[in-house]
C-alpha positions as CSV (number, residue, x, y, z in Angstrom):
1,M,-1.6,-45.3,116.7
2,I,2.2,-44.5,116.6
3,N,3.2,-41.0,117.2
4,S,6.0,-40.0,114.8
5,N,6.6,-36.6,116.3
6,P,9.7,-36.8,118.7
7,Y,8.6,-33.8,120.7
8,Q,5.1,-35.3,121.3
9,R,6.7,-38.6,122.3
10,Y,9.0,-36.9,124.7
11,Q,6.0,-35.0,126.3
12,Q,4.0,-38.2,126.6
13,N,6.9,-40.0,128.2
14,A,7.4,-37.1,130.6
15,V,3.8,-37.3,131.7
16,T,3.6,-41.0,132.1
17,S,6.9,-41.2,134.1
18,A,6.2,-38.3,136.4
19,N,5.2,-38.7,140.0
20,K,2.2,-37.0,141.5
21,G,4.2,-33.9,142.6
22,E,5.7,-33.5,139.2
23,L,2.3,-33.9,137.5
24,T,0.9,-31.1,139.7
25,L,3.8,-28.9,138.7
26,M,3.1,-29.7,135.0
27,L,-0.5,-28.7,135.5
28,Y,0.4,-25.4,137.1
29,T,2.9,-24.7,134.3
30,G,0.3,-25.5,131.7
31,A,-2.2,-23.2,133.4
32,V,0.4,-20.4,133.3
33,K,1.1,-21.0,129.7
34,F,-2.6,-21.0,128.7
35,I,-3.4,-17.9,130.8
36,K,-0.6,-16.0,128.9
37,L,-1.9,-17.3,125.6
38,G,-5.4,-16.3,126.6
39,M,-4.1,-12.8,127.3
40,K,-2.4,-12.6,123.9
41,L,-5.6,-13.8,122.2
42,V,-7.7,-11.3,124.0
43,E,-5.3,-8.6,123.0
44,E,-5.6,-9.8,119.4
45,K,-9.4,-9.8,119.6
46,N,-9.4,-13.6,118.8
47,I,-12.6,-14.3,120.7
48,E,-13.0,-18.0,119.9
49,G,-9.3,-18.7,120.6
50,A,-9.4,-16.8,123.9
51,N,-12.6,-18.6,125.0
52,N,-11.1,-22.0,124.3
53,T,-7.9,-21.2,126.0
54,I,-9.5,-19.8,129.1
55,I,-11.8,-22.8,129.3
56,R,-8.7,-25.0,129.1
57,V,-7.3,-23.1,132.2
58,Q,-10.6,-23.7,134.0
59,E,-10.3,-27.4,133.3
60,I,-6.8,-27.5,134.7
61,I,-7.9,-25.6,137.9
62,S,-10.9,-27.9,138.2
63,H,-8.7,-31.0,137.9
64,L,-6.3,-29.6,140.6
65,N,-9.3,-29.0,142.8
66,D,-10.7,-32.5,142.2
67,T,-7.5,-34.2,143.2
68,L,-7.1,-32.4,146.5
69,N,-6.8,-34.6,149.6
70,M,-9.5,-33.0,151.8
71,E,-8.0,-34.6,155.0
72,Y,-5.7,-31.6,155.2
73,E,-6.6,-28.1,156.2
74,L,-4.4,-26.7,153.5
75,S,-6.5,-28.6,150.9
76,N,-9.6,-26.7,152.1
77,N,-7.8,-23.4,151.7
78,L,-6.6,-24.4,148.2
79,A,-10.2,-25.5,147.2
80,L,-11.4,-22.0,148.1
81,L,-8.5,-20.4,146.1
82,Y,-9.2,-22.7,143.1
83,D,-12.9,-21.8,143.3
84,Y,-12.0,-18.1,143.3
85,I,-9.6,-18.5,140.4
86,N,-12.3,-20.3,138.4
87,R,-14.9,-17.7,139.1
88,R,-12.4,-14.9,138.0
89,L,-11.6,-16.9,134.9
90,A,-15.4,-17.1,134.1
91,V,-15.7,-13.3,134.4
92,A,-12.5,-12.8,132.4
93,N,-13.8,-15.0,129.7
94,A,-17.2,-13.4,129.6
95,K,-15.7,-9.9,129.4
96,K,-12.5,-10.9,127.5
97,D,-10.7,-8.9,130.3
98,K,-7.0,-9.1,130.1
99,Q,-6.6,-7.4,133.5
100,I,-8.5,-10.1,135.3
101,L,-6.4,-12.7,133.4
102,G,-3.3,-10.9,134.8
103,E,-4.7,-11.2,138.3
104,V,-5.3,-14.9,137.9
105,L,-1.9,-15.3,136.3
106,S,-0.1,-13.9,139.3
107,L,-2.1,-16.2,141.6
108,V,-1.3,-19.3,139.5
109,E,2.4,-18.3,139.1
110,E,2.7,-18.0,142.9
111,L,1.1,-21.4,143.3
112,R,3.4,-22.9,140.7
113,D,6.5,-21.4,142.2
114,T,5.6,-22.4,145.7
115,W,4.9,-26.0,144.5
116,A,8.2,-26.1,142.7
117,E,10.0,-25.0,145.8
118,A,8.2,-27.6,147.9
119,L,9.2,-30.3,145.5
120,K,12.8,-29.3,145.7
121,L,12.6,-29.4,149.5
122,A,10.9,-32.8,149.5
123,V,13.5,-34.5,147.3
124,P,16.1,-36.2,149.5
125,A,19.6,-34.8,149.0
126,S,20.9,-38.3,148.2
127,A,18.5,-38.6,145.3
128,V,19.8,-35.3,143.8
129,N,23.4,-36.7,143.5
130,L,22.6,-39.9,141.7
């Protein structure tokens, strides 16, 4: 099936050409986007939309957890944090609680920002000036 939407083609190309670090950043960015959308939908009392959106965030967090390399101590700590985030998302979804979503948002934004900074530091200076 040929996709005629240029934006969707661009997004697909971005995903298929990204390295593992960039894909992780995209997942964090997607989680942030969907948490914010979930908060908006909760505020609008769109129960089904909020439910679907929060489940989407849980799927992203679960994927991040599933791809951890458990040979590193940091991965064990991240697994615990991902578990906490998913438990809080479950409560937020059950209660449609915008405040809990805000708590989770700040955690995921911090993870995203830290990951983005780590990627910047990991890129050799010579690669930046291509």
